[in-house]
N, C-alpha and C positions, 0 to 999 in steps of 0.2 A: 548569399546563401548561408554563410556561417552565422549571420545574425538571426536568420529565421530558425536555424537549428538550435542556437542558444536559447531563443525565446521558447521554442517547443520543449527543450530540455528543462528549462526553469518552470514552465507551466506544468509539465508532467510531474516534476519533482514536488511542487507545492500541492497539487491535487492528490498525487499518489501518496505523499507522506502522511496526510491526514487519514486516508483510507487504510494505509498499512499500519499506522499506530492503532487504529480502531480494531483491526483484525488481530494484531499482535497482542493487544491488551486483553481482548476477549478470549483469545486462544490460551493465553497464560492463565487466566482465571479458570478456564475449563480444565486445563491440565492440573491445576492445584485447587481443587474444589474445597479443600479444607480451609482455605482463606475465607470462603463464604460461610461455610458451616453446612451440616447435614441434618441437624436435629429438628429444625422448625419448618413449618409450612412456608414462612416468609423466605427462608434460605432456598427452599426448593423453587419457589416462584422466581427468585432472583436468578437462580441457575437457568431456568427456562428462558428468561429474558436475555441473559448473556448468550446462551446458545442461539437464540433467534437473531440477535444482532450479528453474531459470528457467521451464521449461515445466510443471512440476508432475507429472512422471512419473519417479519414481526406481525403477529396476529394474522389477519387476513390479507395483509399487504406484503408484496414481494419486492425486495430491494436487491435481488441478485445482481442486477445490472451494476450496482455499486461495487460489488466484489469483482465483477468483470472489468469495470473501469479501473480499479486498482491494479488488476493484472495487466491491462493495456498500458497503464502508466509505467509499470515496471519494465515492460518490454520496450516501450518508447525510450525510457531512461537508458536502458542497456544499449540500444542501437545508437541513439544520438550521442551518448557519452563516449562510446567507442569511436564513432565517426569524428567527434570533436578532438579527442585525444590523438587519434591517428593523424588528423590534419595538422595539429600543432607540432607533432614530431616531424612530419614531412616538411613543414615550413621552417622549423629550426635547422634541419639538415640542409635545406636550401640556402639559408642565411649563412651558415658556416662555410659553405664552399666558395 
């Protein structure tokens, strides 16, 4: 059981980390638009692309399921991480007795 939980935890961590980095980077760029610039049409188009990536809708395609997958990965990490940590504490207490 613990091997399965560890595998799920690692898989969710790998997939989720890529998605979270994408969301964090685009969110940071949206919060600090001065990094991109305001004055040119190219800067405005770049801002639109970053916003599209951040919200999961690029052009006529919807990738909202990717943001949902990132959220599911974070929930999975929280649950499996807590379970694995609690189990290791219980096992250590059992060994000490």
